[in-house]
C-alpha positions in Angstrom: 0.0 0.0 0.0 1.3 3.4 -1.0 0.3 5.3 2.1 3.4 6.1 4.0 4.2 4.7 7.5 4.1 8.2 8.9 0.7 8.9 7.5 -0.7 5.5 8.6 0.5 6.0 12.1 -0.8 9.6 12.3 -4.2 8.6 10.9 -4.4 5.5 13.1 -3.7 7.6 16.2 -6.3 10.2 15.1 -8.9 7.5 14.7 -8.1 5.9 18.0 -8.4 9.3 19.8 -11.8 10.0 18.2 -13.0 6.6 19.4 -11.6 7.3 22.9 -13.4 10.6 23.0 -16.7 8.9 21.9 -17.0 10.9 18.7 -19.2 9.3 16.1 -18.9 12.0 13.4 -15.5 13.4 12.6 -13.5 14.3 9.5 -10.7 12.3 8.0 -9.9 14.2 4.9 -10.6 17.9 4.3 -11.3 18.6 0.6 -9.9 22.2 0.4 -10.7 23.9 -2.9 -8.9 27.2 -3.0 -10.4 28.1 -6.4 -12.7 26.6 -9.1 -10.8 27.9 -12.1 -9.1 25.3 -14.4 -7.1 25.2 -17.6 -9.1 22.2 -18.8 -12.8 21.7 -19.5 -13.4 18.0 -18.8 -16.9 16.8 -19.6 -17.1 14.8 -16.4 -16.4 17.7 -14.1 -19.0 20.1 -12.7 -16.6 22.6 -11.0 -16.0 25.0 -13.9 -19.7 25.4 -14.5 -19.8 28.0 -11.7 -20.6 31.7 -12.8 -17.6 33.8 -13.9 -17.6 35.9 -10.8 -17.1 32.8 -8.7 -14.5 31.4 -11.0 -12.4 34.6 -10.5 -12.3 34.1 -6.7 -9.5 32.6 -4.6 -9.3 31.5 -1.0 -6.5 33.3 0.8 -3.9 31.4 2.7 -5.4 32.6 5.9 -8.8 31.3 4.8 -7.3 27.9 4.1 -5.4 27.7 7.5 -8.6 28.7 9.4 -10.6 26.0 7.7 -7.9 23.4 8.3 -7.7 24.3 12.0 -11.5 24.5 12.4 -11.9 21.0 10.8 -9.0 19.2 12.4 -8.7 16.4 9.8 -5.2 14.9 9.6 -5.2 14.8 5.7 -5.9 17.7 3.4 -6.7 17.1 -0.3 -6.4 20.2 -2.5 -8.5 19.8 -5.6 -10.1 22.5 -7.7 -10.2 23.7 -10.4 -6.5 23.5 -10.9 -4.8 24.5 -7.7 -1.6 25.4 -9.4 -3.4 28.4 -10.9 -3.7 29.9 -7.4 -1.1 32.7 -7.1 -0.3 31.7 -3.5 -0.6 27.9 -3.7 3.0 27.5 -2.5 2.3 29.6 0.7 -0.9 27.5 1.3 1.0 24.2 0.9 3.9 25.2 3.1 1.6 26.4 5.8 -0.2 23.1 5.8 3.1 21.1 5.8 4.3 23.3 8.8 1.1 22.2 10.6 2.0 18.6 9.9 -1.0 17.9 7.7 -0.6 15.3 5.0 -1.3 17.3 1.8 -2.3 15.8 -1.5 -2.2 18.6 -4.1 -4.4 17.4 -7.0 -3.3 18.6 -10.5 -3.9 17.8 -14.1 -0.1 18.1 -14.5 -0.1 20.9 -17.2 1.6 23.4 -14.8 3.4 21.0 -12.5 6.8 20.8 -14.0 7.2 24.6 -14.2 5.9 24.9 -10.7 8.1 22.5 -8.9 10.6 25.1 -7.8 7.9 26.7 -5.6 7.8 23.6 -3.4 10.1 21.5 -1.2 10.0 17.7 -1.0 8.5 16.6 2.2 6.9 13.4 3.6 3.8 15.6 4.2 3.4 16.7 0.5 2.2 14.5 -2.3 1.4 15.6 -5.9 -1.7 13.7 -7.0 -1.7 13.8 -10.8 -5.0 13.2 -12.6 -4.6 10.5 -15.3 -7.7 8.6 -16.6 -5.8 6.1 -18.8 -3.2 5.8 -21.5 -2.6 8.6 -23.9 -5.6 8.2 -26.2 -8.0 7.5 -23.4 -6.8 10.3 -21.1 -6.6 13.0 -23.8 -10.2 12.0 -24.8 -11.4 12.3 -21.2 -9.9 15.8 -20.7 -10.9 16.9 -24.3 -7.4 18.1 -25.3 -4.6 16.4 -27.2 -1.1 16.3 -25.6 -2.1 16.5 -22.0 -1.1 12.9 -21.2 2.5 13.5 -22.4 2.8 16.7 -20.5 1.5 15.1 -17.3 3.8 12.0 -17.6 6.9 14.2 -18.2 5.9 16.3 -15.1 5.7 13.1 -13.0 9.1 12.0 -14.1 10.6 15.4 -13.3 8.9 15.6 -9.9 10.2 12.1 -9.0 13.7 13.0 -10.1 13.6 16.0 -7.7 12.5 13.9 -4.7 8.8 14.6 -4.5 6.1 12.1 -3.6 3.8 11.6 -6.6 0.6 9.5 -6.8 -2.0 9.4 -9.6 -5.7 9.8 -9.4 -7.9 7.9 -11.9 -11.6 8.1 -12.5 -13.2 5.0 -14.1 -16.2 5.7 -16.3 -18.8 3.5 -18.1 -17.3 1.9 -21.2 -13.8 1.5 -19.7 -11.9 -1.5 -21.2 -10.6 -3.6 -18.2 -7.5 -4.8 -20.1 -6.6 -1.3 -21.2 -6.9 -0.2 -17.6 -4.6 -3.0 -16.5 -2.1 -2.0 -19.1 -2.4 1.5 -17.8 -1.6 0.4 -14.2 1.4 -1.5 -15.5 2.6 1.7 -17.2 2.1 3.8 -14.0 4.2 1.2 -12.1 7.0 1.7 -14.6 7.1 5.4 -13.7 8.1 4.6 -10.1 5.2 6.6 -8.6 4.3 6.4 -4.9 0.8 5.0 -5.5 -2.3 5.0 -7.5 -5.8 6.1 -6.5 -8.9 4.9 -8.4 -12.5 5.7 -8.0 -15.7 5.2 -10.1 -17.1 8.3 -11.7 -20.1 9.8 -10.0 -22.6 12.2 -11.7 -21.8 15.7 -10.7 -25.1 17.5 -11.1 -23.4 20.2 -13.2 -21.2 18.0 -15.3 -21.9 18.4 -19.1 -21.6 14.7 -19.7 -24.2 12.7 -17.7 -24.2 9.6 -19.8 -21.0 7.8 -18.8 -21.3 7.6 -15.0 -21.4 4.1 -13.5 -24.4 2.5 -11.7 -23.6 0.5 -8.5 -23.8 -3.0 -10.0 -21.8 -1.9 -13.1 -19.1 -0.5 -10.8 -18.7 -3.8 -8.9 -18.6 -5.9 -12.0 -16.1 -3.6 -13.7 -13.8 -3.3 -10.8 -13.9 -7.1 -10.2 -12.6 -7.5 -13.8 -10.1 -4.7 -13.6 -8.6 -5.8 -10.3 -8.8 -9.6 -10.8 -5.0 -9.9 -11.5 -4.3 -7.9 -8.3 -6.8 -10.0 -6.3 -5.2 -13.2 -7.5 -1.7 -12.0 -6.7 -0.6 -11.9 -10.3 0.0 -8.1 -10.1 1.5 -6.1 -7.3 0.0 -2.7 -8.2 0.7 -0.1 -5.6 -2.6 1.4 -4.6 -2.9 4.4 -2.3 -6.0 3.0 -0.7 -7.0 1.0 2.3 -7.5 -2.6 1.0 -11.0 -2.6 2.5 -12.0 0.1 0.1 -10.8 -2.0 -2.9 -12.9 -4.9 -1.5 -15.9 -2.5 -1.4 -15.4 -1.5 -5.1 -15.4 -5.1 -6.1 -18.6 -5.8 -4.1 -16.9 -8.0 -1.5 -17.9 -5.5 1.3 -21.2 -3.7 1.6 -20.4 -0.4 3.4 -22.5 2.7 3.8 -21.3 6.2 3.1 -19.6 8.4 5.7 -20.5 11.7 4.1 -19.1 13.8 6.9 -15.7 12.0 6.6 -14.5 14.3 3.7 -16.0 17.7 4.2 -15.4 20.2 1.4 -14.5 23.9 1.9 -14.3 26.4 -0.9 -14.8 30.1 -1.8 -18.5 29.4 -1.2 -18.1 28.0 2.3 -18.6 24.5 3.7 -20.5 22.5 1.0 -23.5 20.4 2.2 -23.8 17.6 2.5 -20.6 16.5 0.6 -18.2 17.2 -2.2 -20.5 15.8 -4.9 -23.9 17.3 -4.2 -24.9 20.9 -4.7 -27.3 21.6 -1.8 -26.0 24.8 -0.4 -23.3 25.9 2.0 -22.7 26.6 5.7 -20.4 29.3 7.1 -18.6 27.0 9.6 -17.6 23.3 9.9 -19.5 23.0 13.1 -22.7 24.3 11.5 -22.2 21.7 8.7 -21.9 18.9 11.2 -24.7 20.0 13.4 -27.3 21.3 11.0 -27.1 18.7 8.2 -29.6 15.9 8.5 -27.1 13.1 7.7 -29.9 10.4 7.8 -30.9 11.8 4.4 -27.7 10.7 2.7 -25.9 7.5 1.8 -27.3 4.3 0.2 -29.3 3.2 3.2 -31.1 6.6 3.3 -33.0 5.8 0.1 -31.9 9.1 -1.4 -31.9 8.5 -5.2 -28.9 10.8 -5.5 -26.8 8.5 -3.4 -28.0 5.2 -4.7 -25.2 4.6 -7.2 -22.4 6.5 -5.6 -19.3 4.5 -4.6 -16.8 7.4 -4.7 -13.7 7.4 -2.4 -14.6 10.6 -0.6 -17.6 8.9 1.0 -16.4 5.3 1.3 -12.7 5.6 2.1 -13.5 7.1 5.5 -15.8 4.2 6.1 -13.1 1.7 5.2 -10.6 3.5 7.4 -13.0 3.2 10.4 -13.6 -0.5 9.6 -9.8 -1.0 9.5 -9.6 -0.1 13.2 -11.7 -3.2 14.1 -9.7 -6.0 15.5 -10.6 -8.5 12.8 -9.4 -6.1 10.1 -6.4 -4.6 11.8 -3.9 -7.2 10.8 -4.7 -7.0 7.1 -4.6 -3.2 7.1 -1.2 -3.1 8.9 0.1 -5.9 6.6 -0.8 -3.9 3.5 1.7 -1.2 4.6 4.6 -3.6 4.1 
């Protein structure tokens, strides 16, 4: 498993303390969106559909630090938009690293190579590069030729300079399992520090609503994609708790933990989660206390949640399950 020993220990300690204090709702990963602007217009993304006046806005470093301290999650994911477009992204990242937060800066890779001098390698910083497949597949997904080659070169340069680099892949309907397996082999050849995978979920504002997976499709597709890994024929290095991979393949039946990955942006704290547009709160505590969480997740019967199996809702569930005695050995073993 690609999660570092340092991160695993910190997260494990954090989960233990939450249990010790009797807390049932707590964040694991803060999705910190310092801006919605992007230099791509992917058809499966709903972020750049915001009005122009919102796309022009940035969170200040002070806004980001306040949100991180208010939330308290040990891991901070910085998506967007494209966060490398933010004029003070280096200040934001360094401030989070100084606070000993494990930062995953999510990028499409276009600006990564020319931005590396703004950052210092650290066990607390990982660049998470979005790649949805090999060259033809990825460039089709992002609707621009040449992006795959730019991103791969940026990964190689970042690794040569001592940075941690993972990839983030969204799997859509129509994905060829064998091509995805070849893609994983290619990523391993780059010497990256891990791969993250997740089924596509229908952002309400995404232009393309036809290629998001249904729940049973997701399980069947991931069973086929991950079969060589499951049988021990491949040693792909996933940046996931192994229980989350079991869930994707339909071997575990978890419910969503929607408060596990709260999202903060220029609009405030998004309710109820990163993927649904149902308004915003001004504080994390307000989000936690005023949201009727029984209305979300598969067991709620909410049709918007019926097919969602995305990592932001289910990775926190898997992390909590990993703390159970019967799962602890496997989760620890995956680190080695």
